[in-house]
DRENFIVEX-776372 format. One record per residue (C-alpha): residue number from 1; residue in three letters; z, y, x. Coordinates in Angstrom, 3 decimals. Example, Ala and Ser with C-alpha at 12.3 -4.5 7.8 and 13.67 -1.06 7.14 Angstrom:
# residues 2
   nr  rest        zz        yy        xx
    1   ALA     7.800    -4.500    12.300
    2   SER     7.140    -1.060    13.670
END
This chain:
# residues 65
   nr  rest        zz        yy        xx
    1   MET   141.561  -205.981   124.880
    2   THR   138.469  -206.207   126.981
    3   ASN   136.495  -203.334   128.264
    4   ILE   133.225  -202.890   126.235
    5   SER   131.212  -202.331   129.384
    6   THR   132.550  -205.691   130.760
    7   ASP   131.354  -207.259   127.407
    8   TYR   127.992  -205.862   127.893
    9   ALA   127.709  -207.043   131.505
   10   ARG   128.895  -210.516   130.438
   11   ALA   126.406  -210.809   127.604
   12   PHE   123.355  -209.640   129.537
   13   MET   124.096  -211.622   132.711
   14   THR   123.066  -214.840   131.110
   15   THR   119.490  -216.098   131.275
   16   HIS   118.880  -215.375   127.712
   17   GLY   120.577  -211.986   127.820
   18   ALA   118.387  -211.035   130.828
   19   ALA   115.374  -212.018   128.882
   20   VAL   116.469  -209.895   125.839
   21   LEU   117.023  -206.858   128.087
   22   ARG   113.552  -207.381   129.778
   23   HIS   111.996  -207.453   126.309
   24   LEU   113.895  -204.339   125.253
   25   ARG   112.854  -202.481   128.304
   26   ALA   109.118  -203.519   127.756
   27   ILE   109.088  -202.366   124.083
   28   THR   110.970  -199.007   124.832
   29   LEU   111.097  -197.635   128.472
   30   GLU   107.936  -199.145   129.725
   31   ARG   105.965  -198.270   126.586
   32   THR   103.943  -195.103   126.308
   33   LEU   102.775  -193.382   123.093
   34   GLY    99.285  -191.944   122.906
   35   PRO    98.322  -188.282   122.607
   36   ASN    98.063  -188.669   118.900
   37   ALA   101.718  -189.707   118.405
   38   SER   103.544  -187.616   115.838
   39   ASP   106.680  -185.763   116.341
   40   GLY   108.553  -188.398   114.453
   41   ASP   107.166  -191.125   116.629
   42   LEU   108.114  -189.367   119.684
   43   ARG   111.624  -188.796   118.420
   44   TRP   111.995  -192.417   117.350
   45   HIS   110.777  -193.582   120.802
   46   ALA   113.122  -191.315   122.667
   47   ALA   116.006  -192.582   120.524
   48   GLN   115.060  -196.224   121.267
   49   CYS   114.846  -195.444   124.970
   50   ALA   118.193  -193.854   124.932
   51   LEU   119.727  -196.891   123.417
   52   VAL   118.269  -199.198   126.040
   53   ARG   119.629  -196.849   128.850
   54   GLN   123.101  -196.740   127.117
   55   ILE   123.082  -200.602   127.364
   56   GLU   121.937  -200.696   130.762
   57   ASN   124.623  -198.079   131.753
   58   HIS   127.264  -200.331   130.223
   59   ILE   125.999  -203.235   132.079
   60   THR   126.273  -201.414   135.416
   61   THR   129.630  -200.159   134.594
   62   GLY   130.814  -203.615   133.515
   63   GLN   129.468  -205.192   136.697
   64   SER   131.480  -202.841   138.964
   65   GLN   134.720  -203.428   137.199
END
């Protein structure tokens, strides 16, 4: 059985995977919400950012294994 972090690293090291990761970063981590964002919007955005960070952490871990 393979380590899931290794699987993430392999999936995102392709040209297409890197493009998907750039897109995910653009729509989450690099996006800011305006001052009129609701509490729900802020929570949703924080959850999306957390998911992208988790993916990136798996990629980093998988590359070092």
